[in-house]
N, C-alpha and C positions, 0 to 999 in steps of 0.2 A: 228221321223216323218215317217208316213206310205208311202210306195212306191205307186206312182200313175201312172196309165196308161196315156200316153201322150194325149190321146183323151178324157179322162174323168176327169173333174175337180171336186174335192170333197172338199168343204170348210172345214177348220179345225180351227175355231176360238178358242182362249184360253177360257176355261170354267171359267166364272166369276159368275156363279150362286150362289156360296157361299159367295160372297163379299157383305157385308152390307155397305151402305153409310150412314153417319150421316145426320140428317135433315138439318144441316148447309149447305150442298151442293145442296139443292133444288134450291136456287137462282142461283147458279153457273150453274146448269144443264140448266135452262131456258136461261141464257145468252149465253151458248155454243150453244144451239139449235138455237137461233136467229142468232148467228154468222155463224153457219153451213149453214143456209139458205142464208145469205147475201153473203158468199163466193161462194156458188153454183150459185146464181143468177148473181153475178158479172162475174163469169167465162162464163156462158152461154151468157150473153150480150156481152162480149168481143169477143165471137165467132160469133156474129151477130144474136143471137136469140132475139125475141121480144115477148111481151104478145100476146096470142091468146086464145080464148075461148076453143079451142080443140088443143091438141098436134098434130103438123104436122112437122115431121122431115125434109121433103123436103123444106118446107117454113120457117123452124126454128121458129115455133110458140110454145109457152108453156103456159098453164094456171097458172103455179106456179110462173111466173115472176111478182109477186106482193109483197108488203111489208109483212113481217112476220105476222103482226097483221091481215092481210086480208086473210091469209091461213085458210083453214078449220081445224077443230080440229084434224081430222085424219092426215092431212099433218103435222101439228105441232107435233103431237105425233111421227111421223116418225123421225123428227129431234131430239126430246127429247130422243127417244130410242138410237139414235146414240150418243148423248151427255152422256147419262147415262152409256152406255156400255164402252165409252172411259174413263170415270171417274173410273169405276170399274176395268178396265184393268190397269190403272195407280196404283191403290191401290194393285191389285193382284201382280204387278211386284215389290212391295215394296216401292213405292214412297209415300211421304206424300203430302197432299194438304193443304195449309194454306193461309189465307187471310192476306195481309199486307195493310197498308194504301196506297191508290193511289189517284192521282188527278182524277177528273171526266174526262172520256174519251168522 
């Protein structure tokens, strides 16, 4: 790991650019993206945030506090990117991802 100046943060994510994900993980990516949004929204709401047309940190208002299906495509893409990079990291670290039968959640 490179030595960093205490005052300058330089992100150093693990390079997952060479990781190919099988098509079978597309459904999982969307489910993770949806859950990422739900976890984020639940956390914000627990901190007293509510929906607002514009973000206002003082009043704790945020336009993203809506159901996943109501997000703009660019907002969904942000969550999908997070999900995709998480899955790629799991594979890069040598873990396998497989689906097993589960009851409906």
